[in-house]
N, C-alpha and C positions, 0 to 999 in steps of 0.2 A: 622517439625515431632520431633526432638531433641532438645529441647525449652533449653537454658540455665536459672537456676533458678537465680533468682536475690536475692542476700545475701545485706542484710542494714547492718547486721556485717563489714561484709567485706567493703564495701564502707563509714564506719565510719569509720571504723578502718585507713582505706589508707586518710582520708581527716586528721585524728589527728597526722599522720604520717608526711604529709605535712605541715600542720600548724608546727608543731612541726619542722620540718625542717629548714622552713622560719622564723620565730621565734630566732632560733638559729643561722643564718646568721644574722640577724639584729644585735641581740647583740651582735656576737661577731667584726663584724663591728663599732658599737658605741664604745662597751668596748676599742679595737683599737683608736679609734679617740682620745677617753677621757682617755688614758692612764697618757697623757704626763702632764694632768693639776695641778695644787696644790688644795692645799687644798682652800686658796686666791678666785680661780677661778672657782671652786665648787661650793662655796659658793654666788657668783656672779651670776653664771647661774640660783642657785635651785631662788634666788631672784628673777631674772628675770623673771623667768618661773611661778612662784606666780604671781606676779603683772600682767603680760599678760594675765592668766586661771583667776585671779579676774578681771580683768577687763570685760572680755569678759562676765564673768557671772554676772557682775555689769551690762554690756548693755543690756543683756538679760531680767533682771528682770528689768529693768526702761523700755524696749521699750515693756514688755508685763503689765507693768501700766499704762506707759501713754498713751493717743490716737493718733491716726497720726495727729489728728489736731487741738489746742489748750490746756489747761491747763487738768491736769486729771477733771474725772466726778464721783464725788463719789455721788450717794445719796442715802438717809436712805428712805426703800420706807417700807408701812404701813401694817403689819400683819394683815390680814380681819378673822373672826369665819368662820370656814367652814360650809358648808351649811347642817346641819342635816335632814337625814330620820325622816317620824313622830312617828317611834317607839321609836327613839332615846330620843325625847327633853325629851319627862320625864324620862328617865334613866339619862339624862345630869341633870335635874333642881333636881332631888334628891341627885345626887351625888354633885353640889354647892349649894344644900342648909345643906349637912354633914361635906362641908367645911365650910362653916359659922357657922355653930354649934361649930366645932374644935375651930375655932377662937376666939369666943366669951367665951369660957369657962376657 
């Protein structure tokens, strides 16, 4: 009889609050862990992160290019002229003639 109305705004704001709370707790935890690090330690960790992330990306790029078995197969395909409908053939020929006339001038 009395149905509760669904409020999308309330649901999204609650989800945002939960997300913000989890992010804040995670950030506080990680800041506490890294508070004692020296600048040299931070630079080493940054370099390590860059190497790991770069290596993972390079692996994905190479895996996407290389086939599963054997060397990569990159073939050139020849483009063919599209089939023309009869009415467009005369338009195409007149266009080609105009192009040839412009080239010879």
